[in-house]
Structure formats: C-alpha cells, structure tokens
N, C-alpha and C positions, 0 to 999 in steps of 0.2 A: 168367736167375732160372729158383731150383729150389726147388719149395713140396714140403716133406714133411710129412704129412698123417699122425696117429695119432689112432685111435675108441677109446672105452672106451662097453662095453652094460651100462646097468645090468638089476638083474634086471627089473624092470620094460620094459626094451625100450625104454628113452630111452638116446640118444646123448650124450654128450659128444665133439666132434672139438679133436682139438688138433693145432694148423701152425705151422709155421713156415717163413721163407725170401720172403716177400712183401713184407713192409711193417715198418717199424725197422732195416734189417739196414745201419743205423752202431751201432748201440747194440751190447754184448756177448753180450747176451742179447734176443730177442724172440719171444713165443709169440701166439699166437688163441688162443681157446677159445670153442666155441658151442656150444650148448645149445636147441634151438628155436628163437627169434628172439633171443637174447641174445649177444653179440657182445665179446667183453673181450678188449681189448689190452694184456698184460705187455711190458714191459722192464725190464732191470737194465744198469747201467755203472756198475763200480769203476775208480778211482784207478790208476795204475799205482803210486806209491806213499804211503806214508801221510805226514799233515803232521807237522814236528817236533814234540816233547813230547806227541802221541797215543800214547796206551796203554788204548786201547779202541776196538769196534767204533762206527766212528759211521755205522750203518746208520739210512737212512732210506728208509720205505715209506710210498708218496702214493696213494690211493685216490680215484677222483673220479668220480663218476657226470655223462655227459655230457642234460642236461633234452634234447639232440634227440633220446636214448635212448629217448625214450619220447613225440617229435613234440609239446613245448611248449615256451614261453617261459619264461625264469628270470625269478620273480617280484622283485616290487620295481624301483625308479627305476633301477637300473643292470642289461642288459639281457645280464647276462652272470656265469659262473658264479662268485662271490666267495670267500669265506674256507668251509672242509667244512663239513657239517652233522654233527651230533651222530654221525648213521648211517653216517657216510663213515667219519668218526675210531675208530667204535667197531669197523668193516674194517678199519682200520690196525692198529688194536691186537693182532687176529686173526692178522691175516699176522705182525708185527713179531715176534709172544712167541713165532712156531714156528720165523720163523728164524732166529731172534737164536745164539740156541745150538745152531745148525747150522754156524756159521764157525769154525775153526780159529781158538783160543785169541791165538793171535799176531798173526796177523792185522789192522791196523790202517786200512787202506787204506780212504778214504769209498766208503761202499756206496749206488747211489738204485735202489731198486725202486720205479717207476710203475706203476701197472692204471689203466684207465682204462673205464670201463664205456661204451657205443657205441651198443648195440641192446638192448631192454632185454622179455623178454616176462615178462607176467603173472604166467604160470603155473612161474617159474625163477625161483628168490631167488640173487642173484648173489654176498652175501657165502660161500655157498659153495662159488664157484670161483677166488677169488682169492687163496688160499693156492698152487693146483695150478697156477695161472697163475705166481705166480712165482716158485715151485719150480722148472716146465719152465724155464721164462726162465734161469734160475743155474745149471740142470741141462747147457744147452746152450751154457752159454758157458765164458770160461775163466777163470773165480773161483773159487779156490780153496773149497769147499763138503763138508760129510759128509753130504751128502740122497744123492739126492734124498728131501720131504717130502710128505706135504698132510693135508687139512681135508675133511673131507666135515658136512652135518648130519645126523643123524640122528631121529627124530620115534617113535613110539610111537603108532599109532592106533587104537582097538580092540581092544588086543593085540598087534596085528603090526608090527614093526619097517619103515620106510620111510625108504631111504637118498637126502637132495637131496631131499626133496618138495616141493612146492609149498604159495606160502603160505597157498592157501585151505585146507589137509592143513592147516598148523601152529594154526591156529587152533582146532581140539580137538584137537588134542595134549596125551598127560598126560607126555610127556617130548620136550623140545628141547634137544638138547646139539650143541652143533660140540665135532668130535671131531679133532684132529691132532696125527698119529705120522711116522714112520719105517716103512720095513718090518719093522725090529726092536721096537719098546716104542712107548709114547702117551708125548708129552712134552705137550700141551695141554688142556684140559678146559674148555669153559665152555654151563651152561644155564641151563633153571628146567624146572622139574618141580612136579609137583600133590602131591606128600607124598608120596611112592616110595621105597622101601628101597634101602639098599644094594645088595644083589644085583642088584634092578632096575636101577641106575643103569650098575652094571659090564657088565651083558649089552648096552645098550646102546650101549656104548664098547666091546664085541668087537666088534660089529654092523659100525661104524664103521668098526675097526681091518681089519677084514677090505675093509672096499671098500677102504681107503688103500692096503695091497696090492698091490690091482689098478692103481691111480692111479701108484704107486712103479715100477711094474713097467714100466707106458708109458713114464713119461716114459725110465726107463734106457736104453730099445729108440730113443725118439728119438734119444739125446745119441749112439748108440752110429753114427748113422746120418750124426753131423754132424761136421767132419774139427777147426773150433775148441774144442770139448768134450773132447778129451783130445789131449797132455797138458795139467793143470792152469797157468797159471802160476805161475814161481819169484819168490819174497816174500822178505824179511829186514827187516821191521818195526821187532825188537829187537834190542839188543846187550847182551850180561848179561858178568858182572863175575863170573865162580863162586869165586873167593877172596872176592868183597866177600858173596857170597853166604852163602855158610859161614861168613863169620867172624859173620856179625850174625845166624844161626841159634845159633852152638854159643856166644857169649856175651850174647844178651838171650833165648831162647828157656824158659831155667826161671821166668828171671823172670817173665815174659807169660804161663805156664802160674800161674805163683803166683797171678798177680793175676786170672786165672781162674777162679779157684777159691774165690779169698772170697765169690763171691756178692752183688758187689753191685749200687746202681743204676746207672742210664745215665749219669750227668753223672761222678759218684764212679770208675769204672771207665774213663770215655773218659779223664778227668784224665789216672788212674796207668799206662796206656796209652802216653799222651802223655809221662808222667817216664820212664816207660822208654829208650823212646828216644830221647826229649833226653838222658838220664845216659851212652847210649851215643856221641852224637854229643859232648859236652861229653868224655869221655875219649880219645877222639882230638889226636893229636898235631898242629901246625900242616901236616908233610909230606905227613900222612895227610887232614886234612880239602882241601888241593890237591888229592889224588891222585883221592880217590873220588866220585863222581856220586853230586848230591844227591839227584838224583832217582831213579834206581839205588837208595839209601841207604832213600828211600818205600817205592818197589817190594817188595822183599825184608823188611824190617820190617811188613809187609802182610800177605806172604804167611806169617810165623813168627805173628801174632797170627788168620790162619786157621787154620793146623795146631796150634796149640793151643788153640786151642777146640772145633776139630772130636776132635781126642785125647781131651780131659778129655770131651766128650759121649761118645764110641765105648767111651772105658777105664774110664770110673766113673759113667757117666751122670747126670752134675751138669751141670746149664744153668751158663750165665754169670753169671743171677738167682738160683742155688740151689737152682732148682726140680727135682722131678724131673721127667721124660719126659712122664708125662701132668701132672702138676701145671697148675692153673688158675691165672691169678695174682687177687691179691684184688681184688675187686669192690663197689663201691658203685655206688647212682644212688638217686636224686629226679626224684619228678614232679611238675607243677605250678611248677618254678619260676621261671617268669617269669609275672606279672599279668599281664600283655593278650593276647600273647599264645592264640591257641584252645585249645591241647596246647601241652605243652614239657617236655622229658625231662632228664637225665645222668644217662648213661654213662660210668664209670668203669673202666678195667680195667687192673691196674698203670698203669701212666706213660702212657697213653691213653686219653683224655676226647673224651667228643661231648657237647655243646651241640644238641638236635634239637628245633625248632618246627614245627608243624602248622598248616595253617591250610584252613578251609576256605570252600567258594564254589560260584559258580551256572557255569553254561553258557559263560559270556563271561568265563571266568576257567583253561579248558581248555587247555593246550599243546597249539597249531596247531602244526601240522608242514605243511610244504609243499617234498615230497624229488623226485625223480622217478621210486624204488620205490614212495613213499607219499604218500597225502594224508590225511588226518584230524586226530584231533586224539587225547590224555589226558586222562580225566580224574583219572588217578593220579598222579603226577611227585614227582621226588625230587632235590633237585640237594645235589651235595659241594662242601664246602668246606675248602683245604687251605692256609692261612695261613702264612708263613715261621714268623709267632712259635711255630709247633707244635713246631716241632723248633731253638728256641732260634736262630733264623735273620734276619739284616737282611738282607734282600735284593728286590730288585723284583718286581710282580710285576704282571702287563699286563692279562692275559686268563686263562679259564679254562682249564687246563691237560689233555691228552689225557687223564692221568692219571686228573683231580677227575671227566671226564665217566665214563669207564671206571667208576670205581668206584662214584660214583652210580647208574651202571646197572646194576652188581649188585646193590645194594642194593636199589633199584626194584624187580627182578625178584623178588626175595625174599619181598618185603614184597606182592607188588600182589595176588596169588591170596588172600589172604587179605582181600581189601575184598570185602564182600556187592556181588552182583551191584545189589543194591536200594537200595544208598549213594545216597543225593540228593545229595550235597554233591560238588562236585569237589575234589579233596583236594592240598595242598599240601607238602611235607615238607620241611625246610631243616636239612642236618646239617652245624654249623661245629667240625672239627676244631679245639680247643684246644688237647692235647696230644699227641703222638704217639709210642710205640715199638714198634709193630709193629700190624698188625690194624685198623686206624682203619677199612676200610672191612664190617669185623666192628661193629664199634663206637657205626655207625651204622642197623644191622639194632636191634640190641640198644635203643637210645635210641631210631631210629623206634617199634618197638612200642610200646613206654612210651608216646613222647607221644599215638600215635594212640587209647589207649586213655585216656588224659588227657584228648583232645579229645573223647571221648566216642563215636568213629567204631566200630562194632561190630564189630572183626574178629574172623575165625572161632577164631583159635589165636592164644595170643605165639608170635612167632618171635627165633632167636637165631641166632650165626653164629660162627664158632668158625677159626682161621686154622690149619693144617698146614703144618710142617717136616720135613725130613728132613735127617739126616747118612748121608752112606754112605765108606768105605770102598774106594777108587781099584781096588785089587790084591786088595780078599774083598766077594764079591759078596753074603757070607752076613753081612756085617758091617755094620751101619746100626741108623741107628734114627730113632723116627719121635716127632716134638713136637709137645704139644697148646700151641698159644695162644702162637706165635712172637715172639722179641721183634723189632727193627728187627736187631740185630746178627745174629742165626739167621736172618732172611728172608736178607741181604745176605750173608754166611758161610755157607749154607746150600746145597742143592742144589733145595729144591721151595719153593713158596710153594702152598698146597692150600687155599683156603677156601669152607666147606661150610655153608651154611643150612639152617634147616630146623624145624620144628614135632615136639612131639613123637611124632608119627606119621611123618614123613615128611619126605626132604629137596624142598626149593622152589628152592634157585638154588645154582652151585657155580662154582667156577671156580681152574682148577690151572694153573701153570706149572712147568715146569721146567726147572731150571740144567743139569742132565746130560744126553749125550743119550738119553732115552728112562728107563721108568720099569717095572717088573714087576709084574705082577696083583697078586702077593701081598703086594708092599709097596702098593700099591694098595688092595687088600681091607685090608688093617692101619691103612690112614691113615683109612677112611672110621668104619671099627672104634671106633677111638678118636676122630674127631673126634666119633660119636652121644652118648659118653661125655662128654665136654667141652660140646654143645651140651644135654647136661640139664643138666648141672652148671648152665650161663648160665641156663636155663630156670628152674630153680627160684629161683635168685636174683632175677630177673625179677621171677616172682609173689609171690618174698616184698614187696615194693615196691606191687605191683598186680595184680590176677588176674585182673580182668574189666576191659573198659570203663566209663565213666562211666555211667550211668543219666540222669542230666539234665546237658542241655548247661552250659556256663557262661553268666552273665551278658554278657559280653561275645562270648561267638558265637552269629551268626547263626541264626535260627529259617529254614527253609525251607518254602517251601507248593508243592504241584504240582496244578495244575487240568491238567484237561485238556477242550480246548474242539473245537467246530465246524473245520474247514480253513478255511470260508467266514467265518467270524470274526476268524482272523487280521488280515487287515488293519483293519479298526477297531479294533483292540485297539492296533497299530503308529499309526494314526493316518496322516495326508498328510506322509510326511517323518519321520516319527517325533514326530509334534507330540503327539499322545495321550499314548505312552508316555512322553516325556519329561516332561511335565505331572505324569504319572502319579509318577514315580518322586522329582519334586524335590517334590510334596508329602507322601508318604508315607514320603520319609528310606527307600526299597526299592529294589532292585536286580531288576530282573526282566528276565527269557529266555524269546525264543520259539523252540521248534523244531519242525520238524513230522514225524511219524511216522505211519508208518500209515494216510496220508491225513486224520493229527488232529493239531491242535496240541496242544504239553505246555509250559504253562505255568511259569517257576521264577518264584516270590516269594523273597526273602529278605530278611530285617530284625530287626530285634535290639528292637523297640518294638511288642508283640501288636496295641494299639490300631490301628499306624499299618499293620499288616498285613493288620488284618479292612478296614481303610476297602480298601485295594488288591486284596483280594478281592472286594470285592462291588462296586467299582468294574467289574473284570473281567466278576464274571461277569453283568451286567447289561449289558454289550455282547455278551458272548458268550452271551447269554440261547434257552436252547430248551426252549421250552414243552412240557411232558409232560399227555398226558391221567391226569387224574384229580386232579393236583393243586390246592392251592387257595390264588389269589392277593390280594393287597392292592392293589387300581385304581385308578385314576384316571377319573373320566369324561371321555371329550375331546369327542365329539358326539352333540347329544341327533337321531333321527330320529323320523318318525310308528310304522316298524315296531321301534325299540327304539333301544339305544345302545351307541356303538363306546366300549369301554375298553382303557384301554391298562393293560397288566400289566408292561411294562419298556418302557424304552427303547427306541423304532422298533421297536416291537410290541403290535400293538390286535387285541383279540377281540368280536366280535358279541354282545351280550346282545340279544338277541332278547323284542321285548313278552311273549310266553310265557314266558320262563323268567327273568320281572324278581319274580313274585309266585304264591303259590298262587291267590293272586284276581284276577278276571278285572280288569286294567287297560285302563281304555280313554285314558287320554291319558299318555304316559310324561314328561312335564314338572310333573305332578304328582306324580309318583312320583321322580324323581332329576332331580338339577338339574348342571348343567357345572359340572369341578374339584369336584363331592362326590368323596372314597376310601368303597371299597365293599369287601365280601370275594364273590370271585366265583371259582367250581369250571370249571377245564376242561374240559368232556365228551366234545369230539371236535375233529379236525384234520381236515378237507378232503384227502385223498391227493394229489389233482391238481390244486389253489390252492394249498394251505397254509394257506387259511382258518380260524380258530379260531374254535370256537363254544363261549360264555361261559353257564355259570346262575349267577344267584345264589337263586333259589326251594330249590334244593337243599341249600341251606344255613341254610334256616328253618322251623322246626319245620310239619310237615303237619297241619294243621288234621283235626278228626275229620269224619267225613261225618256229616250230618245224618239 
C-alpha cells in the first residue's frame, strides 16, 4: 500500500489535502479530500464498453452526506440514509454540470462518480470541495477526460474576496459564487448576489479561476505519479458511415437551412424539419433502406439541423423564430389570475409560460431542513414544477426531478434578497410551467415577482430573469453570436445556457452552463451586458402590469398579529399538553405559533376574521399579562380585609388596594365602600422589586377634595 499525498494552501493559510492509495482501490480512481475536520471520499468507475444503442454519455454523479459525519442519527422512523436531500441533489448538479462537457464527445461508456462526506467540519462548506474530489479521482484513472477541472466558492465580505469561506462568513457576504473551470477557461458559474454590477461579478469569477488553476496543477502533478493514469484507455463507441453522412448533408442541408430561415413557431418548425427527413428516407430505394443504419440516419440528420441552425445565426444573425440576436420574445402577463390564492400571476414569454401562486403563513409553515451540514428552516421558499404537457409530451412522472429542484433553487435565490427582513409571513411560491420553449426558470422569477406583489408582500424591488445563449465557430474563435432569451432548440443546439436574474440596480442570481470546453472573458462580459439590457426590457413589461405591491391584503389573505410576551408566560399560553392553545385556536379559528427569541416569547396569530383575531389577542394578553407602573386597570374585588382589599386586575394577577388608597376621605370600614365581586378602576402605583407584590390606588383616580 502506497499513499500519495498533495497539499494546496489557500491565501489565508488553510490547507486542502488530497491523497490516494489507501481507500477504495478497486475503483478506477479514488481520492480522499481533507480540509479541517472535513473528510470526503470520491470514486469513479467506468464500464469498458458502451451499451448497445447508447449515443450519449451516461454519466451519474452521486453525492451523499453521512449523518455519522456530524455525530447524528438520521431522523424519521427508518434509521438509515434514504433518498437524497435537496442540498445533496444541488451538489450533484454542480459537479455533473462541470464534468459532463469535459468527456470526449464520442465516449459513451457508463461513468459513475460517487462522493461521500464522511466527516463534517462546521467551518468548511463541503460543496466547494466536491468537484475537486471528483475531478481528481477521474484524473488519476485511465478514463478518457479532457480535464482536470475544479470548483471553488468565492464570496465578497467587507469588500474582500475569500475562496472557500466558512458558512458563517457566507451569511454576511454580498457576493456568493460557485465557479467551475479548467486551467484555461471558465465553464460553470452559479450563485447569488446583493444587486452587484456585471463588473463586480466578473471580478469574483476571476478570483475563483486563479484558485482553480492551482487546484488543476495539483491534480496534474498527482496523476503524473500514478501509473494507471496514463495512457488513457482506448475505446471505440461509435461506428460511422462517411458516405451516408455526406449524402444526407448534401441532399438535405439546403432544405433544412430554408426551414430554419422561415422564422416559424416551435411546432410548425419541428413538423417541417421532420418532413425533410422523412422525404429523404422515402426517396431511398429498397436496397438503400436495407443498406443504411436507421440510427445513423437520425444522428447525421440531427448534425445537419445543428449545422444549419448555427450557420444561419453566424452568417445572417438570424434566429430560428426570426428574431435578431438581442431581441426578446413577445411578453404578456397578468396578476390576480386565480380568485382563492393569496397572490397569483401568469407570465408568458413567447412559448414559455408560468402560472405562479403565493401563499402566506406562520412559523408553523416554514420549510424545515434537517440535513447533515445544515439544520434549521426557511421562511421563504419556492417550488418549481415541470409537467410533461408543458412540452406536449405524455410520459409518467413519479417524483420531483433533479432539474426541478435546481431550477426552483435558482429562482428562489434570485427573489429571496428582495423579501424585507421585517416581513412577518412565511412565504411559499409555487411555479407551474404550463408551456416550455426555453427559459422556464426565468419565467418563474418574473411570475414570482408579480405574484409576490399581488399578494401584498412588500418586496424591495421587482426582479426579472433572462437566459442567454451562445453560437460559436469551432474554427474561428472570433466568430460567435450571443443570443438573448434563448429558445429550447437554441439551448439544445447551442454552446451556452447563461441565466441572469436581477433588479434594475444589479444582479441577484445567476447560473451558467457551457457545452464547449470553456468560455473567454470577452464573451462572458458581452453576455452579461447584453443580459442586463434584456433584463431591463422585461422589467418594464412587468412594471407595466404592476409597479408596486398591493397596499391592502386580499380578503382571503390571513392577517398576522405579532405579540411579544415574557418567556415565563409561554407555558401558560400553551397549557398542559397544548390544551390552552389548541382550544383557543379552535374557538377563534386562528393559527397561533410561539417561538423563543432572546429570552422572550414571540407569538404569531394568523386569521381572516378581525373580531376573532381580537379575541385571540385579548386572551393571550390576559395570560401573558405584565403589569406596568402608572397604568390604569379595570379590576374586580376578590377579597375584603380590615386593612384593604385584593383586586384582580388580570387572571392570576392580584394587587393590594390599601385602606388608605381607597378614598381621599378616611375609611373606617372597607366593606362600607367596597363589595366582593365589585368592578372598580385602579391605578398601579408601585411594584415591590423583591417580592413583585403590586400596590394599587383608587383614590388617585378620584377628584381630590379642596382643603377647608
């Protein structure tokens, strides 16, 4: 057993240690990553041959966090790790998106990357190490790979950029980016920001890229010491017929180009493309039909479509639907579309449409998270649904896909910084995509903005989003076109999908995926500036419909009242086994939540009927009554004594009304003036600091007689 170890030292002196040779040696590649107390194991295995009929890369990235890593048991009835959490899925997507374009285009053998977090350090964010671990495992294997690559997290805190910060530092950052790149160029960016400029974002990306270059150099050095890393395995996963390829191109290209140049809608264009292919197949003789491979016909015809569409854009600056490169599709939107939800909106851009709702609730409605690296809750969250009918398909849908989780997370990050800190409600947004032809996640951001304003949530500024594309010439790097508001086909046939969200004053979130191996900063800068123009155009369309949030909540929207009570009274409000609060909720038809903050109780009361809300407030105030010196109370005589009377000014709260404080005149017999059960007004004149006893006065509320 021979262990080989390499170290990377960050600018602040922290170290990342990479080692191989001790664990999981039967995998094609395995590495351990350590940073602080964090330990991560990454393995990769690839089949020797591709499965029959597979003409793509069947890559699976699996990332799991072990509860033992944090010294905890899994929650729930089954005490073992089960389906992945949203956080784990988001990390899988981060790693997949940077690895996938780095494999050779003709490599179709199954590849499985597995990453496990086995020890967790609260000061280390593991998602910033996952891609480094995966790439290193591939780099030291014999699997063909055009890497290495890596990812780092970059934040800006108090004006300074920090690479791979602690979770605590991330809370106060105004830029939080995950950057993925090779030594040569950036290939993936994702993050959220506090309305920063395009130049500030690029600066953060450059800081991350410099750190990645060091990590890539480490991987190359480590691989040079591993005998199995070179040479890479030989493979042949594609069989080609050059004669067929050339014939299909020569006999269909002009017809495909003509269809692409017509500027048709999605369905009509797709029908005509299919017809060109079918007409060519129908022209074949019986001998040719038997001679040619039908799968290769599909592959080569797809290549013709791709080349024709890309050439049309590069040569004529004309797109599939007839738009110019910077032109945005027609937009229409409407608010208050549904009568019952607290807020709703429809946003349609071209052939992409989102119907979005907003629901307002209490602390009981927060999204509770119980993961390995994070335990807590979200008061603002967004769910994105992508049903098959949105693309005209009929297929089974069993669960939420990774794509839906990723798109929802992006839209949530784009909007959440616009929710004011003093917003009393828990907010849930649900976006249902009804039509899709590109940029459905950005339609969710726009519809979410409108639905929030329709619900009366006092968002600080409207947010819009746009997806940018890229068509580039492989032979001439200076010949390219950046496309605003891309179609689904432009995403599929193009080189980039760059989603940018923000307000009129700056970027709030972004997500960039590159299908080619890297992107120059010149193209990145142009894409961001072009995205800003498109974003502002879309914002105008949004604010034409609704400029500011509703001032009055809709009748069906619950009102929320927040009370602050002494910590000692929380038990009384809840009651034995929750009896008091449950009965109060049933009687007043309200929802009541209580949490302890800074040694005090925070009570949220949610309801639609103001009279019943007032009843709930009065009851809670009576239970959590805190007497204040100088205040006047309406009390009831509870007992008469020779020296005075005890007056109840609230349930379980009595004070002494001394005989000398009953009247300005001398009182010889208390019972001649007061009776048990009698209601009187009294003023609290003092509270004994040691015993807490209350001293009341009645006479100070009566006119003082003039002296004789």
